[in-house]
C-alpha positions as CSV (number, residue, x, y, z in Angstrom):
1,X,79.3,100.2,104.4
2,X,78.3,103.1,102.1
3,X,80.5,105.8,100.6
4,X,79.0,108.8,102.3
5,X,80.2,111.4,99.8
6,X,78.6,113.2,96.9
7,X,81.9,113.6,94.9
8,X,85.3,112.1,94.4
9,X,87.6,115.1,94.3
10,X,90.9,113.6,95.5
11,X,92.6,111.2,97.9
12,X,94.0,113.8,100.2
13,X,90.7,114.1,102.1
14,X,89.6,110.4,101.9
15,X,90.1,108.1,104.9
16,X,92.0,104.8,104.7
17,X,88.6,103.1,105.2
18,X,87.1,104.9,102.3
19,X,90.0,104.1,100.0
20,X,89.8,100.4,101.1
21,X,86.0,100.4,100.4
22,X,86.7,101.5,96.8
23,X,89.4,98.9,96.3
24,X,87.2,96.1,97.8
25,X,84.3,97.1,95.6
26,X,86.6,97.1,92.5
27,X,87.4,93.5,93.2
28,X,83.8,92.6,92.7
29,X,83.6,94.8,89.6
30,X,86.6,93.1,88.1
31,X,84.9,89.7,88.6
32,X,82.3,90.9,86.1
33,X,84.9,90.9,83.4
34,X,84.9,87.0,83.4
35,X,81.2,86.9,82.5
36,X,80.0,86.3,79.0
37,X,77.9,89.5,79.4
38,X,80.1,92.0,81.0
39,X,77.3,94.3,82.0
40,X,75.0,94.8,85.0
41,X,71.9,97.0,85.3
42,X,73.1,98.9,88.4
43,X,73.1,102.4,86.9
44,X,70.3,102.0,84.4
45,X,68.5,105.3,83.9
46,X,71.5,107.3,85.2
47,X,73.5,109.7,82.9
48,X,77.3,110.1,83.0
49,X,78.7,113.2,81.3
50,X,82.4,113.1,80.5
51,X,83.7,116.6,80.2
52,X,87.4,117.0,79.3
53,X,89.2,120.2,78.9
54,X,92.5,118.4,78.1
55,X,93.2,115.5,75.7
56,X,93.0,112.0,76.9
57,X,92.6,108.4,75.6
58,X,93.0,106.0,78.6
59,X,91.1,107.9,81.2
60,X,88.2,109.0,78.9
61,X,87.7,105.6,77.4
62,X,88.0,103.9,80.8
63,X,85.3,106.1,82.3
64,X,83.0,105.5,79.3
65,X,83.5,101.7,79.5
66,X,82.9,101.8,83.3
67,X,79.7,103.7,82.9
68,X,78.4,101.5,80.1
69,X,79.2,98.3,81.9
70,X,77.0,99.6,84.7
71,X,74.3,100.3,82.1
72,X,74.4,104.1,82.5
73,X,73.9,106.5,79.5
74,X,77.1,108.3,78.6
75,X,77.8,111.7,76.9
76,X,81.3,112.8,75.8
77,X,82.0,116.5,75.6
78,X,85.4,118.1,74.8
79,X,86.1,121.8,75.3
80,X,86.7,122.3,71.6
81,X,83.2,121.2,70.7
82,X,81.3,122.9,73.5
83,X,80.2,126.4,74.2
84,X,83.5,126.9,76.1
85,X,85.0,127.6,72.7
86,X,82.5,130.5,72.5
87,X,83.6,131.9,75.9
88,X,81.1,130.2,78.3
89,X,82.4,129.8,81.9
90,X,82.9,126.4,83.4
91,X,80.2,127.1,86.0
92,X,77.6,127.9,83.3
93,X,78.7,124.8,81.4
94,X,78.2,122.4,84.2
95,X,75.0,124.1,85.3
96,X,73.7,123.5,81.8
97,X,74.8,119.9,81.8
98,X,73.1,119.4,85.2
99,X,69.9,121.0,83.8
100,X,70.0,118.5,81.0
101,X,69.8,115.6,83.5
102,X,73.4,114.6,84.3
103,X,73.7,112.5,87.4
104,X,77.5,112.4,87.2
105,X,80.0,114.8,85.7
106,X,83.5,113.4,85.1
107,X,85.8,116.4,84.6
108,X,89.4,116.9,83.6
109,X,90.6,120.5,83.7
110,X,94.0,122.2,83.4
111,X,93.3,124.4,86.5
112,X,94.0,122.9,89.9
113,X,90.9,123.0,92.0
114,X,88.3,123.2,89.2
115,X,86.4,120.1,90.3
116,X,86.2,121.4,93.8
117,X,84.9,124.8,92.6
118,X,82.1,123.3,90.6
119,X,81.2,120.6,93.2
120,X,79.9,123.4,95.5
121,X,77.7,124.9,92.7
122,X,75.7,121.9,91.5
123,X,74.1,118.8,93.0
124,X,75.3,116.3,90.4
125,X,78.2,114.1,91.5
126,X,81.6,115.3,90.4
127,X,84.5,113.0,89.7
128,X,87.9,114.5,89.3
129,X,89.6,113.0,86.3
130,X,92.7,115.2,86.8
131,X,92.9,118.8,87.7
132,X,96.1,120.7,86.7
133,X,99.0,119.6,88.8
134,X,96.9,118.8,91.8
135,X,95.3,115.3,91.8
136,X,94.2,112.4,89.7
137,X,92.4,110.2,92.2
138,X,91.1,107.4,90.0
139,X,94.6,106.9,88.5
140,X,96.0,106.5,92.0
141,X,93.2,104.2,93.0
142,X,93.8,101.9,90.1
143,X,97.5,102.0,91.0
144,X,96.7,101.0,94.5
145,X,94.4,98.3,93.3
146,X,97.1,96.9,91.0
147,X,99.7,96.9,93.7
148,X,97.4,95.1,96.1
149,X,96.4,92.6,93.5
150,X,100.0,91.8,92.6
151,X,101.6,91.9,96.1
152,X,98.6,91.0,98.3
153,X,99.1,94.0,100.4
154,X,100.1,97.7,100.5
155,X,101.1,98.2,104.1
156,X,104.8,97.8,104.6
157,X,105.8,98.0,100.9
158,X,108.5,100.3,99.6
159,X,107.2,102.1,96.6
160,X,109.3,104.4,94.4
161,X,107.8,107.1,92.2
162,X,110.3,108.1,89.5
163,X,110.3,111.1,87.3
164,X,108.6,114.5,87.0
165,X,107.1,114.7,90.5
166,X,106.7,118.5,90.5
167,X,104.2,118.5,87.6
168,X,102.5,115.2,88.4
169,X,99.0,115.0,89.7
170,X,99.4,111.2,89.6
171,X,102.3,111.4,92.0
172,X,100.4,113.6,94.5
173,X,97.4,111.3,94.6
174,X,99.6,108.2,94.8
175,X,101.5,109.7,97.7
176,X,98.3,110.4,99.7
177,X,96.9,107.0,99.0
178,X,100.0,105.0,99.6
179,X,100.8,106.7,102.8
180,X,97.3,106.3,104.2
181,X,97.4,102.5,103.5
182,X,100.8,102.1,105.2
183,X,103.4,102.1,102.4
184,X,106.8,103.7,102.5
185,X,107.1,106.2,99.6
186,X,110.3,107.3,97.9
187,X,110.5,110.1,95.3
188,X,113.3,109.7,92.7
189,X,114.3,112.3,90.1
190,X,116.4,115.3,89.3
191,X,116.3,118.2,91.9
192,X,114.6,120.4,89.3
193,X,111.6,118.0,89.1
194,X,111.2,117.3,92.9
195,X,109.0,119.7,94.9
196,X,111.1,121.6,97.5
197,X,108.7,120.7,100.2
198,X,108.4,117.0,99.2
199,X,109.7,115.6,102.5
200,X,106.9,117.4,104.4
201,X,104.6,114.8,102.8
202,X,106.3,112.1,104.8
203,X,108.3,110.7,101.9
204,X,112.0,110.2,101.2
205,X,113.8,111.8,98.3
206,X,116.6,110.3,96.2
207,X,118.4,111.9,93.3
208,X,119.9,108.7,91.9
209,X,117.9,105.6,91.0
210,X,120.8,103.3,91.7
211,X,120.8,104.3,95.4
212,X,117.3,102.9,96.1
213,X,116.2,100.6,93.4
214,X,117.4,97.4,95.1
215,X,115.2,98.1,98.2
216,X,112.0,98.8,96.2
217,X,109.0,96.4,96.0
218,X,107.2,98.6,93.4
219,X,108.4,101.3,91.0
220,X,105.9,103.7,89.4
221,X,107.5,105.4,86.5
222,X,106.0,108.8,85.6
223,X,105.8,110.2,82.1
224,X,108.2,113.1,81.4
225,X,105.6,115.8,80.5
226,X,107.2,117.5,77.6
227,X,104.2,119.8,77.3
228,X,104.9,121.2,80.8
229,X,108.7,121.5,80.4
230,X,108.7,125.2,79.4
231,X,111.4,126.3,81.8
232,X,114.2,124.0,80.6
233,X,114.3,122.0,83.8
234,X,116.2,119.2,82.1
235,X,119.4,119.6,80.0
236,X,118.1,117.0,77.5
237,X,115.9,113.9,77.3
238,X,119.0,111.9,76.6
239,X,120.6,113.0,79.8
240,X,117.4,112.2,81.8
241,X,117.4,108.7,80.3
242,X,121.0,108.1,81.1
243,X,120.4,108.9,84.8
244,X,116.8,108.0,85.6
245,X,115.6,105.8,82.7
246,X,114.5,102.4,83.8
247,X,116.6,100.0,81.7
248,X,117.4,96.3,81.8
249,X,120.8,97.1,83.3
250,X,119.2,98.9,86.1
251,X,116.6,96.2,86.5
252,X,119.4,93.7,87.2
253,X,120.1,95.6,90.4
254,X,116.5,95.4,91.6
255,X,114.6,92.6,93.4
256,X,113.4,89.8,91.1
257,X,109.8,90.4,92.1
258,X,110.0,94.2,91.6
259,X,106.6,95.4,90.2
260,X,107.0,98.0,87.4
261,X,104.1,100.4,86.7
262,X,103.5,103.4,84.4
263,X,100.3,105.5,84.2
264,X,100.8,106.1,80.4
265,X,101.2,107.2,77.8
266,X,104.9,106.0,77.8
267,X,107.8,107.8,76.2
268,X,109.7,104.6,75.4
269,X,113.4,105.2,75.4
270,X,113.2,108.2,77.7
271,X,111.7,107.2,81.1
272,X,111.6,103.5,80.3
273,X,113.0,101.2,77.7
274,X,110.9,98.8,75.6
275,X,112.4,95.6,77.0
276,X,111.5,96.8,80.6
277,X,108.0,98.0,79.6
278,X,107.4,94.6,78.0
279,X,109.0,92.5,80.7
280,X,107.4,90.1,83.1
281,X,107.8,92.6,85.9
282,X,105.7,95.2,84.2
283,X,101.9,95.3,84.9
284,X,101.2,98.3,82.7
285,X,98.4,96.7,80.6
286,X,96.9,95.3,83.8
287,X,96.7,98.8,85.2
288,X,94.6,99.8,82.2
289,X,92.2,96.9,82.7
290,X,92.0,97.6,86.5
291,X,91.2,101.2,85.7
292,X,87.8,100.2,84.4
293,X,87.0,98.1,87.5
294,X,88.1,101.0,89.8
295,X,86.0,103.6,87.9
296,X,83.0,101.2,88.0
297,X,83.4,101.0,91.7
298,X,83.6,104.8,92.1
299,X,80.4,105.3,90.0
300,X,78.6,102.6,91.9
301,X,79.5,103.8,95.4
302,X,78.7,107.5,94.6
303,X,75.3,106.3,93.4
304,X,74.7,104.9,96.9
305,X,75.6,101.3,96.3
306,X,76.9,98.9,98.9
307,X,79.6,96.4,98.3
308,X,77.5,93.4,99.2
309,X,74.7,94.3,96.9
310,X,76.6,94.2,93.5
311,X,74.5,92.2,91.1
């Protein structure tokens, strides 16, 4: 089966079969990590440009490693070092990048919909690495991959997403992906950080972690985005921690096999305590490793690869 799309813009418009194809391909990609030479020539001669208008460490490095392990050439561009700083439009920037020979453009942008806008203007493959508060598809894919790897399935699981849902592109992509693969999704957080129309997405909303934690199979803890908290939506970080922070005392009320996730970077002592983040239930570092495999799979499939043909 081939991935019959030019771009990866989000999970909202992907089918369950397409999501499963990416996850299955990522299994094969992760097997490459056990080799002495963790590299295949699959994308030799291809160029991947990583264009970020927002700061990032994990996502940027993960995409660069993914491209290099597939033998692609990589170019990193940040907005501060590009002609954007001189007033160039995003369309002119990506058209210039395409003219220079980019086969893939991985873009992160603060405006929701930016990857969709440029995907219609150029023939290079566009991969959305996060657009505003809209979607972050590869983060959700690596989360799905990590859950399936740990639990053996996604269908039927009860997954809680805790924290700042309103501002989270990670939450939105996870909701789409989890629902399409048959999980039951619960959103947990203060009313000021839960979208008013959340339940129209087919999820259940809780305003106290204690009321649902014992039923959950997986808990995905979102970072409190201080840079987006301009409207004083929380009384204080201390109060948030006292009600929604995942601590050892709260973990005692959960299932023994509860899987704890976090997309990073973590605010230790606010959304999660260090003992929990470093506990046997947490798979946070494994998520980072899985991110490389998932992004390798996305690049490979967008280039026209088939799962059975991985070298």
